[in-house]
C-alpha positions as CSV (number, residue, x, y, z in Angstrom):
1,M,-9.6,26.1,-2.5
2,A,-12.2,24.2,-3.9
3,S,-11.0,22.2,-6.8
4,T,-12.4,19.7,-9.3
5,D,-10.1,16.9,-10.5
6,T,-10.6,16.5,-13.7
7,S,-8.7,12.9,-14.7
8,P,-10.4,9.8,-16.1
9,G,-9.0,9.7,-13.7
10,S,-11.0,13.3,-13.2
11,N,-12.2,15.8,-15.1
12,A,-15.2,14.2,-15.0
13,G,-15.0,12.7,-12.3
14,S,-13.9,13.0,-8.4
15,A,-13.7,16.7,-7.0
16,G,-10.0,15.6,-5.9
17,G,-9.0,18.7,-4.1
18,T,-8.3,18.8,-0.6
19,D,-11.5,20.6,0.9
20,S,-14.1,20.0,-1.7
21,G,-15.0,16.4,-1.0
22,A,-15.0,13.8,-3.5
23,Q,-17.3,14.4,-6.6
24,G,-17.0,10.5,-7.7
25,G,-16.6,9.0,-4.7
26,S,-19.7,7.3,-2.7
27,G,-20.8,9.0,0.4
28,S,-18.3,11.6,0.7
29,G,-17.8,14.7,0.7
30,A,-20.6,17.3,0.6
31,Q,-22.5,15.8,-1.7
32,G,-22.2,12.5,-0.6
33,S,-23.3,13.6,2.8
34,S,-26.9,13.8,4.1
35,G,-28.7,15.8,6.9
36,S,-29.0,19.0,8.4
37,G,-25.3,19.4,9.4
38,A,-24.0,19.1,5.6
39,Q,-26.8,21.6,4.1
40,A,-25.1,24.3,6.7
41,A,-21.4,22.9,5.6
42,I,-22.4,23.5,2.4
43,S,-24.2,27.0,3.0
44,R,-21.4,28.7,4.9
45,Y,-18.8,27.3,2.1
46,A,-21.2,29.1,-0.5
47,Q,-21.0,31.8,2.1
48,A,-17.5,32.0,1.8
49,G,-17.7,31.8,-2.1
50,V,-17.6,28.4,-3.1
51,D,-20.4,27.0,-5.1
52,I,-19.9,23.2,-4.5
53,H,-23.2,22.3,-6.6
54,K,-22.3,24.5,-9.2
55,K,-18.7,23.1,-9.6
56,Y,-20.3,19.3,-10.0
57,D,-22.7,21.1,-13.2
58,A,-20.2,22.4,-14.7
59,V,-18.0,19.4,-14.7
60,E,-20.9,16.8,-15.3
61,R,-21.3,18.8,-18.4
62,A,-18.0,18.0,-19.8
63,T,-17.9,14.0,-18.9
64,A,-19.2,13.0,-22.3
65,M,-16.5,14.9,-24.0
66,I,-14.1,13.9,-22.0
67,R,-15.0,10.0,-23.0
68,S,-15.0,11.0,-26.6
69,T,-11.5,11.7,-26.2
70,F,-10.2,8.4,-24.6
71,T,-7.8,6.3,-27.0
72,P,-6.6,2.8,-26.7
73,G,-3.9,4.1,-24.4
74,V,-6.5,5.3,-21.5
75,V,-6.4,2.8,-18.6
76,G,-9.9,3.0,-16.9
77,D,-12.3,5.6,-16.7
78,V,-13.7,8.6,-14.9
79,G,-13.5,8.6,-11.0
80,Q,-10.1,7.9,-9.6
81,F,-7.8,10.4,-8.4
82,G,-5.3,10.3,-11.4
83,G,-5.4,9.2,-14.8
84,L,-3.6,6.4,-16.2
85,F,-2.1,6.0,-19.4
86,D,0.1,2.7,-21.1
87,P,2.5,4.2,-23.9
88,A,2.6,0.8,-25.0
89,R,-1.0,0.3,-26.3
90,M,-0.3,3.3,-28.5
91,G,3.3,1.7,-29.8
92,F,6.1,3.8,-27.5
93,G,6.7,1.0,-25.2
94,D,10.1,2.2,-25.2
95,A,10.5,5.8,-25.8
96,L,10.8,8.3,-24.5
97,L,8.5,10.9,-22.6
98,V,8.2,14.7,-24.0
99,A,6.1,16.8,-21.5
100,S,5.8,20.6,-21.3
101,T,3.2,23.0,-19.7
102,D,1.9,26.1,-20.9
103,G,-0.9,28.8,-20.3
104,V,-3.0,31.1,-22.7
105,G,-1.8,34.1,-21.0
106,T,-3.8,37.5,-21.8
107,K,-5.6,36.0,-24.7
108,L,-7.8,35.3,-21.6
109,D,-8.7,38.8,-21.6
110,V,-10.3,39.2,-25.3
111,A,-12.3,35.8,-24.7
112,K,-13.8,37.2,-21.5
113,R,-14.8,40.3,-23.8
114,A,-16.7,38.2,-26.1
115,G,-18.0,36.1,-24.2
116,V,-16.5,33.4,-26.1
117,Y,-14.7,30.8,-24.1
118,D,-14.4,27.1,-26.6
119,T,-11.5,28.6,-28.8
120,V,-9.3,29.3,-26.1
121,G,-9.7,25.6,-25.0
122,R,-8.7,24.6,-28.5
123,D,-5.7,27.2,-28.6
124,I,-4.3,25.9,-25.1
125,V,-4.0,22.3,-26.3
126,N,-2.7,23.0,-30.1
127,H,0.2,25.0,-28.4
128,C,1.0,22.6,-26.4
129,I,0.8,19.9,-29.2
130,G,3.2,22.0,-31.2
131,D,5.8,22.3,-28.5
132,I,6.5,19.0,-28.2
133,L,5.8,18.2,-31.7
134,V,9.1,19.9,-32.5
135,Q,10.9,17.7,-30.7
136,G,9.2,14.6,-32.8
137,A,6.8,13.8,-30.2
138,W,3.5,12.1,-30.5
139,P,1.2,13.8,-28.4
140,L,-0.4,11.1,-25.7
141,F,-2.8,12.6,-23.5
142,F,-3.2,16.2,-21.6
143,L,-4.4,17.9,-18.6
144,D,-6.1,21.2,-17.8
145,Y,-5.9,23.6,-15.3
146,I,-9.0,26.0,-15.2
147,A,-9.1,28.8,-12.1
148,V,-12.2,30.9,-11.8
149,G,-13.4,33.5,-9.7
150,K,-17.1,32.7,-9.4
151,M,-17.6,29.7,-11.0
152,D,-19.7,29.7,-13.6
153,P,-20.9,26.1,-15.4
154,P,-21.8,27.2,-18.7
155,M,-18.4,28.9,-19.0
156,V,-16.0,26.4,-17.3
157,S,-17.9,23.5,-19.5
158,D,-17.0,25.5,-23.3
159,L,-13.6,25.8,-21.7
160,I,-13.4,22.2,-21.4
161,R,-15.2,21.6,-24.5
162,G,-13.0,23.3,-26.5
163,C,-10.1,21.2,-24.6
164,A,-11.8,18.0,-25.7
165,E,-12.6,18.7,-29.4
166,A,-8.9,19.7,-30.0
167,C,-7.8,16.7,-28.1
168,R,-9.9,14.8,-30.0
169,D,-8.7,16.0,-33.3
170,G,-5.1,15.4,-32.7
171,G,-5.3,12.2,-31.5
172,L,-4.3,12.7,-27.8
173,A,-6.6,12.0,-24.2
174,L,-7.8,14.3,-22.1
175,L,-6.6,12.4,-19.4
176,G,-7.6,14.9,-16.5
177,G,-7.4,18.3,-14.9
178,E,-8.2,20.9,-12.3
179,T,-11.1,23.3,-11.6
180,A,-10.6,25.7,-9.2
181,E,-13.0,28.0,-7.9
182,M,-11.0,31.0,-5.5
183,P,-12.4,33.7,-4.4
184,G,-10.6,36.7,-3.1
185,L,-7.7,35.7,-5.6
186,Y,-10.0,36.0,-8.7
187,A,-12.5,38.4,-8.9
188,P,-16.3,36.8,-10.1
189,G,-15.9,36.7,-14.1
190,D,-12.0,36.3,-14.6
191,F,-10.3,33.1,-15.1
192,D,-7.0,31.4,-16.3
193,L,-6.5,28.5,-18.2
194,A,-3.3,25.8,-18.7
195,G,-2.5,22.8,-19.5
196,T,0.1,20.0,-19.4
197,I,0.9,17.7,-22.5
198,V,2.8,14.1,-22.5
199,G,4.2,12.8,-25.4
200,A,6.2,10.2,-26.8
201,V,9.4,9.9,-29.3
202,K,11.0,7.3,-30.2
203,R,14.8,7.3,-29.4
204,D,15.9,7.5,-33.3
205,K,13.1,9.7,-34.4
206,L,14.3,12.5,-31.4
207,L,14.7,16.3,-32.8
208,D,16.9,18.1,-30.7
209,G,19.0,20.5,-33.2
210,T,21.6,17.8,-33.5
211,R,20.6,17.0,-36.9
212,V,20.7,20.8,-38.1
213,R,23.5,21.7,-40.7
214,P,24.8,24.1,-42.8
215,G,22.7,24.5,-46.2
216,Q,19.7,23.1,-45.2
217,I,16.2,25.1,-46.2
218,L,14.2,26.6,-43.8
219,L,10.2,26.0,-44.7
220,G,7.8,28.5,-42.7
221,L,4.3,27.1,-41.9
222,R,1.8,29.9,-41.6
223,S,0.0,30.8,-38.9
224,S,-3.5,31.4,-37.8
225,G,-2.9,34.7,-36.2
226,L,-1.3,36.3,-32.6
227,H,-1.9,32.2,-31.8
228,T,-1.5,32.6,-27.6
229,N,1.6,35.3,-27.8
230,G,1.9,39.2,-27.9
231,F,-1.5,39.4,-26.2
232,S,-0.6,41.9,-24.0
233,L,1.0,44.4,-26.5
234,A,-2.2,43.9,-28.6
235,R,-4.9,44.7,-26.3
236,R,-2.9,47.6,-25.3
237,V,-3.0,49.2,-29.1
238,L,-6.1,48.2,-29.8
239,F,-8.7,48.6,-26.6
240,D,-6.4,51.5,-24.2
241,Q,-4.6,53.3,-27.4
242,L,-7.5,53.4,-29.9
243,G,-10.6,52.5,-27.8
244,L,-11.8,49.8,-30.3
245,A,-14.5,47.7,-29.3
246,I,-14.6,43.9,-29.3
247,T,-17.2,44.1,-32.3
248,D,-15.6,46.9,-34.3
249,R,-14.6,46.4,-37.8
250,P,-11.7,48.5,-38.7
251,R,-11.4,48.7,-42.4
252,E,-7.5,47.7,-42.5
253,L,-8.9,44.3,-41.5
254,G,-11.2,43.5,-44.0
255,G,-13.9,44.0,-42.0
256,V,-13.4,41.1,-40.1
257,P,-14.4,41.8,-36.3
258,I,-11.6,42.5,-33.9
259,G,-12.7,39.7,-31.9
260,E,-12.5,37.2,-34.4
261,A,-9.2,38.6,-35.7
262,L,-7.6,38.0,-32.1
263,L,-9.6,35.1,-31.1
264,A,-8.7,33.1,-34.3
265,V,-7.5,29.3,-32.9
266,H,-3.7,28.8,-32.9
267,R,-3.5,25.8,-35.9
268,N,-2.6,22.5,-35.1
269,Y,0.3,21.5,-37.2
270,L,0.5,17.8,-36.5
271,P,-1.5,16.3,-39.7
272,F,0.8,18.2,-41.7
273,V,4.2,17.6,-39.9
274,W,3.9,14.2,-38.6
275,P,4.0,12.2,-42.3
276,L,6.9,14.0,-42.8
277,L,8.8,13.1,-39.6
278,E,7.7,9.5,-39.9
279,A,9.7,9.8,-43.5
280,N,12.5,11.1,-41.8
281,R,12.1,14.3,-43.9
282,I,12.4,17.1,-41.4
283,Q,15.6,17.7,-39.5
284,A,14.3,20.1,-36.5
285,L,11.5,22.1,-36.2
286,A,10.7,25.5,-34.4
287,H,7.5,26.1,-32.8
288,I,7.4,30.2,-33.0
289,T,5.5,31.3,-30.2
290,G,6.4,33.8,-27.6
291,G,9.9,35.7,-28.8
292,G,9.1,35.2,-32.4
293,L,11.4,34.0,-34.9
294,V,14.3,35.9,-33.4
295,D,14.0,33.5,-30.1
296,N,12.4,30.6,-31.1
297,V,14.5,29.7,-34.6
298,P,17.6,29.7,-32.5
299,R,16.9,26.9,-29.9
300,V,17.7,24.6,-32.6
301,L,20.6,25.9,-34.6
302,G,23.7,24.8,-32.7
303,K,26.3,26.0,-34.5
304,C,24.3,27.6,-37.2
305,D,22.9,30.9,-38.4
306,A,19.2,31.4,-40.0
307,W,19.0,33.7,-43.0
308,I,15.4,34.4,-42.8
309,D,14.0,36.3,-46.1
310,R,11.0,38.5,-44.2
311,G,10.0,39.3,-47.8
312,A,9.4,35.9,-48.6
313,W,6.0,35.8,-47.6
314,E,3.2,38.8,-46.7
315,V,2.8,39.6,-43.6
316,P,-1.2,39.1,-42.7
317,A,-3.3,42.1,-42.3
318,L,-3.5,41.9,-38.2
319,F,0.3,42.0,-37.9
320,R,0.6,45.1,-39.9
321,Y,-2.1,46.9,-38.2
322,L,-0.9,46.4,-34.8
323,C,2.6,47.6,-35.9
324,D,1.7,50.5,-37.9
325,K,-1.4,51.9,-35.2
326,G,1.0,50.7,-32.2
327,D,4.7,52.2,-33.4
328,V,6.3,48.7,-32.8
329,G,9.3,48.3,-34.9
330,R,9.9,46.1,-38.1
331,D,12.8,44.4,-35.4
332,E,10.9,44.3,-32.0
333,A,7.6,42.5,-34.2
334,Y,9.7,39.9,-35.4
335,Q,10.5,39.4,-31.4
336,V,7.3,39.4,-30.3
337,F,5.0,38.0,-32.6
338,N,4.7,35.4,-35.0
339,M,4.3,38.0,-38.1
340,G,2.4,35.2,-39.9
341,I,4.8,32.2,-39.4
342,G,3.8,29.8,-37.0
343,M,6.4,26.8,-37.3
344,V,9.4,26.4,-38.9
345,A,10.7,23.3,-40.8
346,F,14.3,22.2,-41.4
347,V,14.8,20.1,-44.3
348,D,17.5,19.1,-46.3
349,E,17.6,20.5,-49.6
350,R,17.3,17.2,-51.6
351,D,14.2,16.4,-49.4
352,L,12.4,20.0,-50.3
353,A,10.7,19.4,-53.3
354,P,8.8,15.8,-51.6
355,V,8.2,17.8,-48.5
356,Q,6.7,20.7,-50.1
357,A,4.5,18.2,-52.2
358,E,3.4,16.1,-49.1
359,L,2.5,19.6,-47.3
360,A,0.6,20.4,-50.8
361,A,-1.1,17.5,-50.6
362,R,-2.7,17.9,-47.3
363,G,-3.8,21.5,-48.1
364,E,-0.8,23.3,-47.1
365,T,2.3,25.4,-48.3
366,G,5.9,25.0,-47.2
367,L,7.2,28.8,-48.0
368,V,11.0,29.0,-48.4
369,I,11.6,31.6,-45.6
370,G,15.6,31.1,-45.6
371,R,18.6,29.1,-45.0
372,T,21.1,27.7,-42.7
373,A,24.9,28.8,-42.3
374,A,27.9,28.1,-40.6
375,A,27.0,30.6,-37.2
376,T,29.6,33.9,-37.5
377,G,29.3,33.9,-33.5
378,S,29.8,31.3,-30.8
379,E,25.9,30.5,-30.9
380,G,23.4,30.4,-33.6
381,V,21.2,33.3,-34.5
382,V,18.5,34.9,-36.8
383,R,20.1,36.8,-39.2
384,W,17.8,39.0,-42.0
385,T,18.9,39.1,-45.7
386,R,15.9,41.8,-45.8
């Protein structure tokens, strides 16, 4: 496998994979060598489906973007084998580290159809930020993984650019990654994108569900669309069953192109939620990803049930369209899609007014969508009031 290591430690530095040479090293690997033997080796490798020079081009395009994400916690520069980070420089010297890995999934097929790639780079970073934010963690750094069947420098550069822009916006460093060209495993034009995030939470700020009590208010924060989940069903309905093209503009979506609706970037909830976490006004958070409200809210419920009013917010047009055209039942829809709610915050009733005021001051609306109550079974579940 030909791989390009991507940490500052890599992403714009050394090709740290086992058989692709060292991009950042001096005189090492195929690029650092000279003479006909090196040229022959590169030619034979290209014949096998791996183009080292295109790989270098893709990563070198990203160098400045990656450096633009560096925070005070980053130690060193690009070109090392691993990215170095000092949490103490970010004020987290004695804190718990929180890590999460995820992928964009079949939303990548939509990006491929549209020829738009930077948005899914933003998606994976924002998704991962949400996954550790719900435990009270501030994101420190991110690692990306890109696999392709045939190296396409502009596409790979756009993917990394999207990751870098989201990292810069979120205040975390794009510390490393991997770009792998794998002919025979991926067809030309196919690609995959995944990422790993590491953050930190001070021990007294940890959210793990133990603060959830009966009588707390559930505040929903809106999603921008499907985010990164439910795309296998959405693609089946829109492309396979309805035969729509990426540029079609269904009347039910208000004339918005299918591609634009599906590629809406996953929201980053950090700017809205972090001040409330610092003020100890949030008792739990649930990121509404795969499994919808039904499966994600119970992850923090403990011995409480969550009673949610599905009439408390207007379900966006895209979800209504998918459910109508795809014959998706109401209960299934709330277990597949986020249905317009991307994050749920648990707040004590006395904190409701100040929390909503803080959100409003930042341009966000906290929708009261439900309340907790003592569980009627052995474990907490989501129940519907309507």
